[in-house]
C-alpha positions in Angstrom: 47.5 180.7 283.3 46.3 183.8 281.5 43.0 185.1 280.4 41.6 187.9 278.3 38.9 189.8 280.1 36.7 192.0 277.9 35.1 194.7 280.1 32.0 196.8 279.4 31.7 200.1 281.3 29.3 202.9 281.8 29.9 206.0 279.7 32.1 207.8 280.6 34.0 205.0 282.3 36.6 203.3 280.2 39.4 205.7 281.2 38.6 205.3 284.9 38.3 201.5 284.6 41.7 201.3 282.9 43.3 203.4 285.6 41.8 201.4 288.4 42.5 198.0 286.9 46.2 198.8 286.2 46.7 198.9 290.0 45.5 195.3 290.6 48.0 192.5 291.2 47.9 189.9 288.4 47.3 192.4 285.6 49.7 191.9 282.6 48.1 194.5 280.4 45.0 196.7 280.2 44.0 198.8 277.3 41.1 200.9 276.2 39.7 200.1 272.8 37.8 202.0 270.0 34.6 200.1 269.6 33.1 197.6 272.0 33.9 196.4 274.5 35.7 199.5 275.6 38.4 197.7 277.7 40.5 194.6 277.4 42.6 193.1 280.2 45.2 190.3 280.2 45.1 188.7 283.6 47.7 186.2 284.9 47.7 183.8 287.9 49.1 180.5 289.0 45.7 178.9 289.6 42.1 179.3 288.5 41.0 180.5 291.9 43.6 183.3 291.9 42.6 184.3 288.4 38.9 184.4 289.5 39.8 186.6 292.4 41.4 189.2 290.1 38.4 189.1 287.8 36.1 189.5 290.8 37.9 192.8 291.7 37.3 194.0 288.1 33.6 193.1 288.3 33.3 195.0 291.6 34.4 198.3 290.1 31.5 200.8 290.0 31.9 201.7 286.3 32.0 198.0 285.2 28.7 196.8 283.8 29.7 193.4 282.3 32.7 191.2 281.7 33.5 188.3 279.3 36.5 186.1 280.2 38.4 183.9 277.8 41.2 181.7 279.2 44.2 181.6 276.9 45.1 178.2 275.5 48.7 178.2 274.5 49.3 176.3 271.3 52.9 175.5 270.3 53.9 174.6 266.8 55.6 171.2 266.1 59.1 172.7 266.2 58.6 174.3 269.6 57.1 171.1 271.0 60.2 169.0 269.9 62.6 171.3 271.9 60.6 171.3 275.1 
């Protein structure tokens, strides 16, 4: 299971948030963005509770002011579905 986590930070704070989040287990990718929110993270875990634990670590960072999480729903086209 994967999720996009959009992270709002204090200013300055995006660079510090990216550097801190990259060290966490369960992080697939973390990038700073131009425009808001300033950081987007792709989180991966086997179960929802593990995903939630990673997100809790992000929320606990001192420069993080808010997060918005979207669980990724994988959609396969008809051709992929037939071969599975």
